[in-house]
KENUVO-796998 format. One line per 8 residues: number of its first residue (from 1); for each residue x, y, z of C-alpha. Coordinates in nm, 2 decimals. Layout:
BEGIN
NUM> X/Y/Z; ...
//
This chain:
BEGIN
1> -11.15/4.88/-14.40; -11.40/5.03/-14.07; -11.75/4.92/-14.17; -11.93/4.95/-13.84; -12.18/5.10/-13.66; -12.11/5.47/-13.73; -12.05/5.41/-14.10; -12.39/5.22/-14.08
9> -12.56/5.47/-13.94; -12.41/5.77/-14.17; -12.55/5.49/-14.47; -12.87/5.50/-14.29; -12.91/5.85/-14.30; -12.81/5.94/-14.64; -13.06/5.69/-14.76; -13.35/5.87/-14.58
17> -13.39/6.05/-14.92; -13.54/5.72/-15.06; -13.80/5.74/-14.84; -14.17/5.76/-15.05; -13.98/5.68/-15.32; -14.06/5.35/-15.57; -13.86/5.04/-15.64; -13.87/5.04/-16.03
25> -13.60/4.74/-16.11; -13.45/4.48/-15.90; -13.09/4.29/-16.01; -12.91/4.04/-15.88; -12.57/4.03/-16.13; -12.42/3.78/-15.88; -12.43/3.55/-15.59; -12.37/3.85/-15.32
33> -12.49/4.17/-15.46; -12.82/4.34/-15.54; -12.89/4.66/-15.74; -13.23/4.84/-15.70; -13.30/5.11/-15.94; -13.50/5.37/-15.76; -13.75/5.68/-15.87; -13.71/5.92/-15.56
41> -13.78/6.30/-15.53; -13.86/6.33/-15.88; -13.45/6.18/-15.95; -13.36/5.84/-16.03; -13.08/5.62/-15.79; -12.91/5.26/-15.77; -12.91/5.15/-15.47; -12.59/4.87/-15.43
49> -12.67/4.59/-15.09; -12.38/4.36/-15.09; -12.34/4.07/-14.87; -12.02/3.99/-14.95; -11.79/3.83/-14.71; -11.49/4.07/-14.76; -11.68/4.37/-14.91; -12.02/4.40/-14.73
57> -12.22/4.77/-14.74; -12.48/4.93/-14.88; -12.45/5.26/-15.09; -12.52/5.43/-15.40; -12.38/5.38/-15.69; -12.28/5.45/-16.05; -12.20/5.14/-16.13; -12.27/4.92/-16.41
65> -12.35/4.60/-16.38; -12.42/4.28/-16.67; -12.69/4.09/-16.51; -12.74/3.73/-16.60; -12.99/3.59/-16.87; -13.17/3.44/-16.57; -13.24/3.61/-16.24; -13.18/3.39/-15.94
73> -13.48/3.26/-15.72; -13.37/3.54/-15.44; -13.41/3.80/-15.69; -13.75/3.68/-15.87; -13.85/3.65/-15.47; -13.78/4.01/-15.43; -13.90/4.13/-15.74; -14.27/3.95/-15.65
81> -14.29/4.13/-15.33; -14.10/4.48/-15.41; -14.05/4.56/-15.73; -14.32/4.87/-15.76; -14.32/4.93/-15.40; -14.33/5.24/-15.18; -14.03/5.33/-14.94; -14.15/5.36/-14.55
89> -13.87/5.33/-14.31; -13.49/5.27/-14.34; -13.36/5.22/-14.00; -13.01/5.07/-13.80; -13.08/4.88/-13.54; -12.90/5.04/-13.22; -12.57/5.09/-13.36; -12.56/4.76/-13.47
97> -12.42/4.69/-13.87; -12.81/4.57/-13.96; -13.01/4.77/-14.16; -13.44/4.76/-14.21; -13.58/4.87/-14.50; -13.97/4.88/-14.47; -14.15/4.87/-14.82; -14.58/4.84/-14.90
105> -14.64/4.70/-15.23; -15.02/4.62/-15.35; -15.06/4.20/-15.38; -15.15/4.01/-15.67; -15.56/4.09/-15.55; -15.52/4.45/-15.53; -15.41/4.44/-15.17; -15.18/4.65/-14.89
113> -14.88/4.41/-14.84; -14.58/4.51/-14.65; -14.23/4.39/-14.63; -13.92/4.43/-14.46; -13.58/4.36/-14.61; -13.30/4.31/-14.33; -12.95/4.40/-14.45; -12.71/4.24/-14.19
121> -12.35/4.40/-14.26; -12.15/4.12/-14.05; -11.86/3.99/-14.24; -11.84/3.64/-14.35; -12.19/3.63/-14.19; -12.33/3.90/-14.42; -12.69/3.85/-14.52; -13.00/4.00/-14.73
129> -13.32/3.84/-14.56; -13.67/3.91/-14.67; -13.93/3.90/-14.39; -14.31/3.90/-14.38; -14.35/4.17/-14.09; -14.71/4.03/-13.98; -14.57/3.67/-13.93; -14.21/3.76/-13.89
137> -14.19/3.45/-14.09; -13.87/3.47/-14.36; -13.95/3.46/-14.73; -13.61/3.39/-14.79; -13.25/3.52/-14.77; -12.93/3.59/-15.00; -12.78/3.32/-14.83; -12.89/3.01/-14.63
145> -12.81/2.93/-14.31; -12.91/2.59/-14.20; -12.94/2.41/-13.87; -12.63/2.20/-13.95; -12.43/2.56/-14.00; -12.60/2.74/-13.65; -12.74/2.61/-13.39; -12.84/2.92/-13.25
153> -13.04/3.09/-13.59; -13.18/2.94/-13.93; -13.22/3.14/-14.24; -13.44/2.97/-14.46; -13.79/2.98/-14.61; -14.07/2.95/-14.36; -13.83/2.99/-14.03; -13.88/3.29/-13.79
161> -13.67/3.54/-13.80; -13.42/3.60/-13.52; -13.11/3.91/-13.49; -12.78/3.80/-13.43; -12.64/3.69/-13.14; -12.65/4.01/-12.89; -12.30/4.15/-12.78; -12.47/4.31/-12.41
169> -12.26/4.62/-12.52; -12.39/4.99/-12.43; -12.51/5.14/-12.69; -12.26/5.48/-12.73; -12.53/5.72/-12.80; -12.68/5.69/-12.46; -12.36/5.65/-12.30; -12.28/5.92/-12.00
177> -11.96/6.01/-11.81; -12.05/5.77/-11.55; -12.01/5.52/-11.83; -11.67/5.56/-11.80; -11.58/5.41/-11.43; -11.42/5.09/-11.51; -11.19/5.20/-11.76; -10.96/5.34/-11.49
185> -10.90/4.97/-11.36; -10.88/4.82/-11.75; -10.53/4.66/-11.82; -10.56/4.71/-12.20; -10.54/5.02/-12.42; -10.78/5.28/-12.40; -10.93/5.19/-12.78; -10.96/4.80/-12.69
193> -11.15/4.85/-12.33; -11.39/5.09/-12.62; -11.43/4.84/-12.85; -11.52/4.59/-12.58; -11.76/4.82/-12.40; -11.98/5.01/-12.63; -12.15/4.86/-12.99; -12.05/5.01/-13.33
201> -11.70/5.10/-13.26; -11.42/4.96/-13.44; -11.05/4.95/-13.39; -11.03/5.26/-13.61; -11.27/5.47/-13.44; -11.18/5.38/-13.09; -10.81/5.45/-13.19; -10.96/5.80/-13.32
209> -11.15/5.85/-12.97; -10.84/5.73/-12.75; -10.60/6.00/-12.98; -10.87/6.30/-12.94; -10.89/6.21/-12.54; -10.49/6.15/-12.52; -10.55/5.79/-12.41; -10.40/5.61/-12.71
217> -10.04/5.53/-12.53; -10.17/5.23/-12.34; -9.87/5.30/-12.08; -10.04/5.62/-11.99; -10.19/5.75/-11.66; -10.59/5.66/-11.72; -10.79/5.98/-11.70; -11.17/5.84/-11.74
225> -11.25/6.24/-11.78; -11.03/6.28/-12.07; -11.11/5.98/-12.28; -11.49/6.10/-12.25; -11.39/6.40/-12.38; -11.27/6.27/-12.69; -11.55/6.01/-12.66; -11.82/6.28/-12.66
233> -11.68/6.51/-12.93; -11.70/6.22/-13.14; -11.99/6.07/-13.04; -12.15/6.47/-13.07; -12.06/6.44/-13.45; -12.29/6.07/-13.49; -12.56/6.16/-13.29; -12.60/6.50/-13.51
241> -12.54/6.31/-13.84; -12.28/6.58/-13.89; -12.08/6.34/-14.12; -11.76/6.40/-14.31; -11.62/6.04/-14.46; -11.28/6.05/-14.57; -11.03/5.79/-14.66; -10.68/5.77/-14.51
249> -10.39/5.52/-14.49; -10.31/5.39/-14.19; -9.93/5.31/-13.98; -9.96/5.01/-14.21; -9.96/5.16/-14.53; -10.33/5.03/-14.58; -10.64/5.22/-14.68; -10.87/5.26/-14.47
257> -11.22/5.43/-14.46; -11.50/5.64/-14.19; -11.78/5.85/-14.16; -11.58/6.10/-13.96; -11.27/6.28/-13.99; -10.99/6.06/-13.85; -10.75/6.32/-13.69; -10.48/6.07/-13.55
265> -10.39/5.99/-13.95; -10.24/6.18/-14.18; -10.36/6.32/-14.53; -10.76/6.23/-14.55; -10.92/6.28/-14.82; -11.29/6.40/-14.77; -11.60/6.31/-14.93; -11.94/6.47/-15.01
273> -12.12/6.16/-14.93; -12.09/5.83/-14.74; -12.19/5.66/-15.08; -11.89/5.83/-15.31; -11.63/5.73/-15.03; -11.70/5.39/-15.05; -11.75/5.40/-15.41; -11.38/5.52/-15.44
281> -11.25/5.29/-15.17; -11.38/4.98/-15.32; -11.36/5.08/-15.66; -11.29/4.74/-15.85; -11.16/4.54/-15.51; -11.56/4.34/-15.45; -11.54/4.28/-15.83; -11.19/4.16/-15.84
289> -11.26/3.96/-15.51; -11.57/3.76/-15.75; -11.35/3.76/-16.05; -11.09/3.60/-15.84; -11.29/3.29/-15.73; -11.43/3.24/-16.09; -11.10/3.23/-16.27; -10.91/3.00/-16.01
297> -10.99/2.70/-16.27; -10.92/2.87/-16.58; -10.63/3.03/-16.47; -10.45/2.67/-16.34; -10.57/2.56/-16.67; -10.42/2.84/-16.85; -10.05/2.81/-16.70; -10.07/2.49/-16.72
305> -10.14/2.44/-17.10; -9.87/2.74/-17.14; -9.62/2.55/-16.92; -9.66/2.25/-17.18; -9.65/2.45/-17.51; -9.34/2.57/-17.34; -9.19/2.22/-17.27; -9.32/2.14/-17.62
313> -9.14/2.43/-17.80; -8.80/2.32/-17.58; -8.83/1.94/-17.73; -8.91/2.12/-18.09; -8.61/2.33/-18.08; -8.41/2.04/-18.00; -8.51/1.84/-18.27; -8.53/2.13/-18.53
321> -8.16/2.18/-18.44; -8.08/1.76/-18.49; -8.27/1.77/-18.82; -8.03/2.07/-18.92; -7.80/1.79/-18.90; -7.93/1.63/-19.16; -7.68/1.75/-19.47; -7.48/1.62/-19.23
329> -7.58/1.26/-19.26; -7.60/1.23/-19.61; -7.22/1.31/-19.61; -7.19/1.04/-19.39; -7.32/0.81/-19.59; -7.18/0.88/-19.91; -6.85/0.87/-19.80; -6.90/0.56/-19.59
337> -7.00/0.41/-19.97; -6.75/0.58/-20.13; -6.48/0.37/-19.82; -6.65/0.06/-19.79; -6.37/-0.15/-19.87; -6.17/0.04/-19.58; -6.41/-0.06/-19.36; -6.46/-0.37/-19.12
345> -6.78/-0.48/-18.94; -6.74/-0.48/-18.58; -6.52/-0.10/-18.61; -6.65/0.17/-18.42; -6.55/0.45/-18.60; -6.41/0.52/-18.97; -6.19/0.79/-19.01; -6.25/0.90/-19.39
353> -6.12/1.22/-19.61; -6.41/1.48/-19.61; -6.38/1.54/-20.05; -6.70/1.79/-20.01; -6.42/2.01/-19.75; -6.24/2.23/-19.96; -5.93/2.16/-19.72; -6.00/1.77/-19.72
361> -6.00/1.75/-19.38; -6.03/1.39/-19.24; -6.39/1.33/-19.06; -6.46/1.08/-18.79; -6.77/0.90/-18.84; -6.96/0.67/-18.53; -7.03/0.33/-18.65; -7.24/0.04/-18.50
369> -7.00/-0.24/-18.47; -7.30/-0.47/-18.50; -7.39/-0.39/-18.84; -7.20/-0.41/-19.21; -7.06/-0.12/-19.32; -7.29/-0.07/-19.57; -7.60/-0.12/-19.34; -7.40/0.20/-19.12
377> -7.39/0.36/-19.43; -7.75/0.32/-19.52; -7.85/0.38/-19.16; -7.71/0.74/-19.19; -7.90/0.79/-19.51; -8.21/0.67/-19.39; -8.17/0.93/-19.09; -8.09/1.21/-19.35
385> -8.45/1.11/-19.50; -8.62/1.12/-19.17; -8.49/1.46/-19.10; -8.53/1.61/-19.38; -8.87/1.52/-19.41; -8.93/1.61/-19.04; -8.75/1.93/-19.11; -9.14/2.09/-19.30
393> -9.33/1.90/-18.98; -9.12/2.11/-18.72; -9.14/2.44/-18.82; -9.52/2.43/-18.88; -9.50/2.25/-18.51; -9.30/2.55/-18.41; -9.50/2.81/-18.59; -9.87/2.66/-18.42
401> -9.70/2.61/-18.10; -9.60/2.98/-18.02; -9.92/3.06/-18.16; -10.06/2.84/-17.87; -9.80/3.02/-17.63; -9.89/3.38/-17.75; -10.27/3.26/-17.74; -10.24/3.17/-17.36
409> -10.08/3.49/-17.25; -10.37/3.66/-17.45; -10.61/3.48/-17.19; -10.41/3.53/-16.92; -10.38/3.92/-16.97; -10.75/3.96/-17.05; -10.83/3.73/-16.72; -10.63/3.98/-16.51
417> -10.85/4.31/-16.60; -11.18/4.11/-16.64; -11.54/4.15/-16.52; -11.76/3.82/-16.46; -11.95/3.90/-16.76; -11.60/3.85/-16.95; -11.51/3.57/-16.75; -11.81/3.37/-16.84
425> -11.70/3.45/-17.23; -11.37/3.35/-17.20; -11.47/3.05/-17.06; -11.74/3.01/-17.38; -11.43/3.09/-17.59; -11.26/2.78/-17.47; -11.51/2.54/-17.48; -11.60/2.65/-17.78
433> -11.22/2.61/-17.95; -11.24/2.21/-17.73; -11.02/2.37/-17.48; -11.27/2.25/-17.21; -11.60/2.06/-17.15; -11.93/2.22/-17.17; -12.01/2.30/-16.78; -12.39/2.42/-16.87
441> -12.70/2.20/-16.93; -12.89/2.16/-17.27; -13.19/2.36/-17.15; -12.95/2.69/-17.08; -12.79/2.66/-17.46; -13.11/2.83/-17.62; -13.12/3.11/-17.34; -12.75/3.16/-17.44
449> -12.83/3.24/-17.83; -13.06/3.47/-17.77; -12.76/3.75/-17.64; -12.55/3.65/-17.89; -12.38/3.97/-17.90; -12.09/4.07/-17.62; -12.10/4.35/-17.40; -11.81/4.63/-17.52
457> -11.71/4.89/-17.26; -11.75/5.25/-17.42; -11.55/5.52/-17.31; -11.60/5.90/-17.41; -11.32/6.06/-17.46; -11.23/6.44/-17.39; -11.37/6.54/-17.69; -11.73/6.30/-17.67
465> -11.55/6.08/-17.89; -11.68/5.72/-17.81; -11.36/5.46/-17.77; -11.47/5.10/-17.80; -11.26/4.84/-17.57; -11.29/4.48/-17.63; -11.16/4.29/-17.30; -11.16/3.94/-17.45
473> -11.16/3.73/-17.79; -11.50/3.76/-17.86; -11.54/4.10/-17.78; -11.25/4.20/-18.01; -11.36/3.94/-18.32; -11.70/4.10/-18.27; -11.59/4.48/-18.24; -11.30/4.44/-18.48
481> -11.47/4.22/-18.73; -11.82/4.31/-18.70; -11.91/4.64/-18.57; -11.64/4.86/-18.67; -11.67/5.06/-18.99; -11.35/5.04/-19.23; -11.28/5.40/-19.12; -11.23/5.40/-18.81
489> -10.95/5.40/-18.62; -10.81/5.05/-18.41; -10.55/5.07/-18.15; -10.32/4.79/-17.96; -10.03/4.73/-17.77; -9.72/4.68/-18.04; -9.61/4.32/-17.97; -9.80/4.30/-17.64
497> -10.07/4.12/-17.55; -10.40/4.37/-17.49; -10.69/4.46/-17.59; -10.86/4.53/-17.92; -10.94/4.94/-17.89; -11.16/5.13/-18.16; -11.24/5.50/-18.23; -11.59/5.47/-18.37
505> -11.51/5.82/-18.55; -11.31/5.92/-18.88; -11.24/6.25/-18.71; -11.12/6.30/-18.36; -10.85/6.53/-18.14; -10.46/6.42/-18.07; -10.67/6.38/-17.70; -10.85/6.15/-17.82
513> -10.64/5.95/-18.02; -10.38/5.96/-17.69; -10.66/5.84/-17.44; -10.75/5.58/-17.68; -10.40/5.47/-17.69; -10.36/5.51/-17.30; -10.70/5.23/-17.30; -10.51/5.00/-17.51
521> -10.19/5.04/-17.28; -10.37/5.01/-16.94; -10.61/4.65/-17.09; -10.28/4.50/-17.16; -9.98/4.30/-17.03; -9.78/4.66/-17.02; -10.05/4.82/-16.78; -9.80/4.88/-16.51
529> -9.55/4.96/-16.76; -9.43/5.32/-16.87; -9.36/5.45/-17.27; -9.56/5.16/-17.39; -9.56/5.15/-17.76; -9.91/5.14/-17.93; -9.95/5.11/-18.28; -10.28/5.26/-18.46
537> -10.47/5.20/-18.81; -10.75/5.24/-18.95; -11.00/4.88/-18.99; -10.94/4.88/-19.33; -10.60/4.74/-19.27; -10.64/4.49/-19.01; -10.74/4.16/-19.12; -10.82/3.82/-18.93
545> -10.57/3.49/-19.10; -10.81/3.22/-19.22; -10.77/2.96/-18.97; -10.68/3.20/-18.70; -10.73/3.21/-18.33; -11.03/3.41/-18.20; -10.89/3.75/-18.17; -10.60/3.74/-18.38
553> -10.50/3.98/-18.67; -10.28/4.11/-18.90; -10.23/4.43/-18.96; -10.01/4.69/-19.18; -10.04/5.08/-19.26; -9.96/5.15/-18.88; -9.80/5.44/-18.70; -9.70/5.41/-18.31
561> -9.78/5.61/-18.03; -9.62/5.56/-17.69; -9.72/5.65/-17.38; -9.75/5.54/-17.01; -10.07/5.45/-16.86; -10.29/5.63/-16.63; -10.52/5.46/-16.41; -10.68/5.76/-16.28
569> -10.74/5.92/-16.61; -10.91/5.61/-16.75; -11.12/5.63/-16.47; -11.19/5.97/-16.48; -11.36/5.91/-16.85; -11.67/5.84/-16.85; -11.81/5.45/-16.98; -12.09/5.27/-16.98
577> -12.15/4.89/-17.07; -12.31/4.83/-17.38; -12.52/4.52/-17.49
//
C-alpha cells in the first residue's frame, strides 16, 4: 500500500466536485468508518471516511454498509453539527496525509455555524476529528487520545486541536534543483534520501522517481541533475493534478496502488479515478480486517466445540464396536452355564466347545478367578444386556454428534465470508441455541426486536433476475422457510457446507441458473475448488425436519450442476443488501 501525500492530493482534487454540495445523511457502520451521503451537482454521492489503522482512506464508494440499530456517539455528534450542512472547502495540509473539510450549517436557533472535519490518514494514528473553527477546540474524535496515550497532544472534547508532530521535511511542490545539493554526499539509496528529505513521498513513489532519474542503484554514480529530472517529471504531474491511478504488482508479488503511473513496475492497471482504484485495491480487505477481529473469539469457540465432538465421535465409535460384540457376551454366558461342572473357581479361562458354531470349534472364554463359574456367566449376561440397551443410545448419540460437527462446519464456513452484520447474527444464533451467554444488556433487547428480519444480499443476474443469498443460518432460515415462494428455485452445494441461494422467479435463463450455482459454490466451503456440485430444486421440495438445527433442511427432486466459482464474475454482478 502507498497512501502517501500524493495520493491524498489526488483524493482532495477528486473531492472538489463536492464543494457547494450538501451532506444529507451520516452513518457510522463501525468504530472506524464514517459514511456520508451527499447531494452535489444534481447528483448523489457516497463518501467513505475511514480511520482504520490498517486501511485508512477517503474515497467515493458504491459499497453497501449495514448500520447499527443505535448510532455511536461520534456519529450522533456529526449528525447534529454536519447533517444538512453545505461543504465550503476541501483542502490538504501541505503534502501531508491530512484533509480538512469545512462545512456551514444553521444551528438550532437559525444562526450560521461553521465546523471543520479533520481527517488524519496516518496508519495506526489515523483519526477523524470535528473541530469548532471559531475556538479551535475539539468537539470530539472518532478515536480518543488521552494524556496517558500521548504527551504531545490530546484528542478529547474541549481540548484545543493541535496538528500531528511536524517532520520538518521540505514540500516537494516548492523544491528546486538546489534542494538536491545534499544528495551527492548521501550514503544511502536515492529512494531513501527522497523519503527522508521531502514530505508526502512514500518509498514506492521514491523508487519511481529514482527509476525515472536513473538513480535506482545505490552503488551508481550520484547525479543530482538526473535525479532532479526524474523528480520534476513526477512533480509536474502532481502539481498539475494530472493523475492516472494505477494498481501494480511489486517485486515481492504484492499489490500496490498509486495516483501516478509506476513505470518501474510491470502490468499497471489504470483507473478513471482514485476512488475507483482504491475501491478495487481494498476490495473486501478492510471489511475482512474488521470482521477478523470480531470473529476471533467465535472461531476459537467453534473450533473447540468441533474438536470436542470429533473426540466424542471417536469414543462413540469405540463403544459401538464394543456394543456390536454384545451377542458374543450372551454366547459366553450360555456356554459357561451349560458347563458349570467343568469349571472351578480360580480358573483364569475356560476352553469350551462352541455349539453355536457349525464347525463346533473350541472357544477360549476369559474368567475372573475371584468369581464362581456361575458369577462369571452372570457377568457376561450383564455385559450383554448393558451393551444391547446402550446400542440404540450410542447410535442416537452418533447421529447427534455428526450433526453437531456438521453444524460447526457450517458456522465456520459462514464466518469465512461473513460481513460485520453477518457475524452479529451468527453470535445471536449461538446465544439463542444456548452455546453462548447473551452479552447484551437488558436494555438493548427491545431494540433488537424491532429489526427481526435479517438482511439478505441480493444479486441481479445477467438477464435481470434477482438471486437471494443467505450467508448465515438466520438468513438461510428466513430466506428458505419464510421469504421464498413454493415455485422459486433453491440451490445449495451438494454435501458441502454453504449458503442457501434462491432464484426469486419461475422463469429464468440457463445463464441465471449457472450464475446462481456459481454464487452457491462461491459462498461455500468449496470456494477455492473446481467443478463444484450444486443441487437445485424448487422450494416446495425443501423441508426442515422437526427439531433440526437452524439452517438445516432436507430436499428431493433435485438436479445437479457442476460449476467452478469465479470471484471476478460474482463481483461483476450488481448486488445490494435488502433489509
